[in-house]
C-alpha positions as CSV (number, residue, x, y, z in Angstrom):
1,X,-8.5,9.9,41.4
2,X,-7.3,7.8,38.4
3,X,-6.3,4.3,39.5
4,X,-4.5,1.8,37.2
5,X,-5.3,-1.8,37.8
6,X,-3.4,-4.8,36.3
7,X,-2.9,-8.4,37.2
8,X,-1.3,-11.7,36.2
9,X,1.5,-10.3,34.1
10,X,3.5,-13.5,34.7
11,X,7.0,-12.1,33.8
12,X,5.8,-10.9,30.4
13,X,7.9,-7.8,30.1
14,X,6.1,-6.7,27.0
15,X,2.8,-6.6,28.9
16,X,4.4,-4.9,31.9
17,X,6.0,-2.2,29.8
18,X,2.8,-1.6,27.8
19,X,0.8,-1.4,31.1
20,X,3.3,1.2,32.5
21,X,3.0,3.2,29.2
22,X,-0.8,3.2,29.4
23,X,-0.7,4.3,33.1
24,X,1.8,7.0,32.4
25,X,-0.2,8.2,29.3
26,X,-3.4,8.2,31.3
27,X,-1.7,10.1,34.1
28,X,-2.9,7.7,36.8
29,X,-2.2,8.6,40.4
30,X,-1.6,5.1,41.6
31,X,-1.4,1.5,40.2
32,X,-2.5,-1.7,41.9
33,X,-1.1,-5.0,40.7
34,X,-3.4,-7.8,41.8
35,X,-0.7,-10.5,41.9
36,X,1.3,-12.9,39.8
37,X,4.0,-10.5,38.9
38,X,6.2,-13.6,39.5
39,X,9.8,-12.4,39.5
40,X,11.4,-9.1,40.7
41,X,12.8,-8.2,37.3
42,X,9.2,-7.9,36.0
43,X,8.2,-5.6,38.8
44,X,11.0,-3.1,38.2
45,X,9.3,-1.3,35.2
46,X,6.6,-0.2,37.6
47,X,9.3,2.0,39.2
48,X,8.4,4.8,36.8
49,X,8.1,7.7,39.3
50,X,4.9,8.7,37.6
51,X,2.5,7.0,40.1
52,X,2.3,5.3,43.5
53,X,2.5,1.5,43.2
54,X,0.9,-1.3,45.3
55,X,1.1,-5.1,44.8
56,X,-0.3,-8.2,46.5
57,X,1.2,-11.6,46.4
58,X,-0.1,-14.0,43.8
59,X,0.0,-17.8,43.9
60,X,2.8,-17.8,41.3
61,X,5.0,-15.1,43.0
62,X,7.6,-17.6,44.1
63,X,10.6,-15.3,44.5
64,X,10.6,-13.8,48.0
65,X,12.9,-11.0,46.7
66,X,9.7,-9.6,45.0
67,X,8.7,-8.0,48.3
68,X,12.0,-6.1,48.8
69,X,12.1,-5.1,45.1
70,X,8.6,-3.6,45.3
71,X,9.2,-2.0,48.7
72,X,12.1,-0.1,47.1
73,X,9.7,2.0,45.1
74,X,6.2,1.1,46.2
75,X,4.2,-0.9,48.8
76,X,4.0,-4.7,48.9
77,X,0.7,-5.6,50.6
78,X,1.3,-9.3,51.3
79,X,-1.7,-11.7,50.7
80,X,-4.4,-9.1,51.1
81,X,-4.3,-5.3,51.0
82,X,-6.5,-2.8,52.6
83,X,-6.2,0.7,51.1
84,X,-7.8,4.0,51.4
85,X,-7.1,6.1,48.3
86,X,-8.7,9.5,47.8
87,X,-11.6,8.5,50.2
88,X,-12.3,5.1,48.5
89,X,-12.0,2.0,50.6
90,X,-10.3,-0.7,48.5
91,X,-9.5,-4.4,49.2
92,X,-6.9,-6.0,47.1
93,X,-6.4,-9.8,46.9
94,X,-5.0,-12.0,44.2
95,X,-8.2,-14.1,44.1
96,X,-7.0,-17.6,44.7
97,X,-9.9,-18.3,47.0
98,X,-13.3,-17.4,45.4
99,X,-15.1,-17.5,48.7
100,X,-12.7,-14.9,50.1
101,X,-13.3,-12.7,47.1
102,X,-17.1,-13.0,47.7
103,X,-16.7,-12.3,51.4
104,X,-14.7,-9.1,50.7
105,X,-17.4,-8.0,48.2
106,X,-20.3,-8.9,50.5
107,X,-19.0,-7.6,53.8
108,X,-20.1,-4.0,52.9
109,X,-16.9,-2.4,54.0
110,X,-15.3,-1.7,50.7
111,X,-16.1,0.6,47.8
112,X,-13.9,-1.6,45.5
113,X,-12.6,-5.1,45.6
114,X,-9.7,-5.7,43.2
115,X,-8.5,-9.1,42.3
116,X,-7.0,-11.3,39.6
117,X,-6.1,-15.0,39.3
118,X,-8.8,-16.1,36.9
119,X,-7.4,-14.2,33.9
120,X,-10.9,-13.2,33.1
121,X,-12.2,-9.6,33.1
122,X,-14.9,-8.8,35.6
123,X,-16.6,-5.5,36.4
124,X,-19.7,-5.8,38.6
125,X,-21.5,-3.8,41.3
126,X,-23.0,-5.8,44.1
127,X,-25.0,-3.7,46.5
128,X,-22.6,-0.7,46.3
129,X,-19.3,-2.6,46.2
130,X,-17.6,-2.8,42.8
131,X,-15.6,-5.9,42.0
132,X,-12.9,-5.5,39.3
133,X,-10.7,-8.2,37.9
134,X,-8.7,-6.7,35.0
135,X,-7.9,-10.1,33.6
136,X,-4.5,-11.5,32.7
137,X,-2.3,-12.9,30.1
138,X,-4.5,-15.5,28.2
139,X,-3.8,-19.1,29.2
140,X,-2.1,-21.2,26.6
141,X,-4.4,-21.6,23.6
142,X,-7.0,-19.1,24.9
143,X,-8.0,-16.3,22.6
144,X,-8.4,-12.7,23.8
145,X,-6.0,-10.1,24.9
146,X,-4.5,-8.9,28.1
147,X,-5.8,-5.7,29.6
148,X,-5.0,-2.9,32.0
149,X,-7.9,-1.0,33.6
150,X,-8.1,2.7,34.6
151,X,-10.7,3.4,37.2
152,X,-11.9,6.9,38.0
153,X,-12.8,6.6,41.7
154,X,-14.8,9.8,41.6
155,X,-17.3,8.7,38.8
156,X,-16.8,4.9,39.1
157,X,-16.2,4.7,35.4
158,X,-13.6,2.3,34.0
159,X,-11.7,2.1,30.8
160,X,-9.9,-1.0,29.5
161,X,-6.7,-0.8,27.5
162,X,-5.5,-3.9,25.5
163,X,-1.9,-4.6,26.2
164,X,-1.5,-7.0,23.3
């Protein structure tokens, strides 16, 4: 299964639209947004019909209408999501609490733990659980790009795509 992963888009429509283009081009089966979509208008482009869509609540997702917007075309997972996709057990959490991220990784229940929040790319394997943070829009003054990740759940391989 090809799984698209993105996080911390913070209402940047250019980043959202580029991520959707990447996911469509790569023919992903599903997309997980790890939080900080922020407003409903910036979730709408994920309604492409080309993939299933899942999102968790981020600490900057202040508009409660985000839930109903996402639920019109995808699945809103609240604070923490627990998914089984193509036989892979996946936890999704924005990442606001680092101890909770570590607990999800270390509990041994999940094949993958997906999160955001720090805006820094992470890809690590800890005793058979793979933690992925695709990164996010660079904080003011920071260098570097914003990335979307495609995970092949069969092989465990990931590919990063720079959004800008």
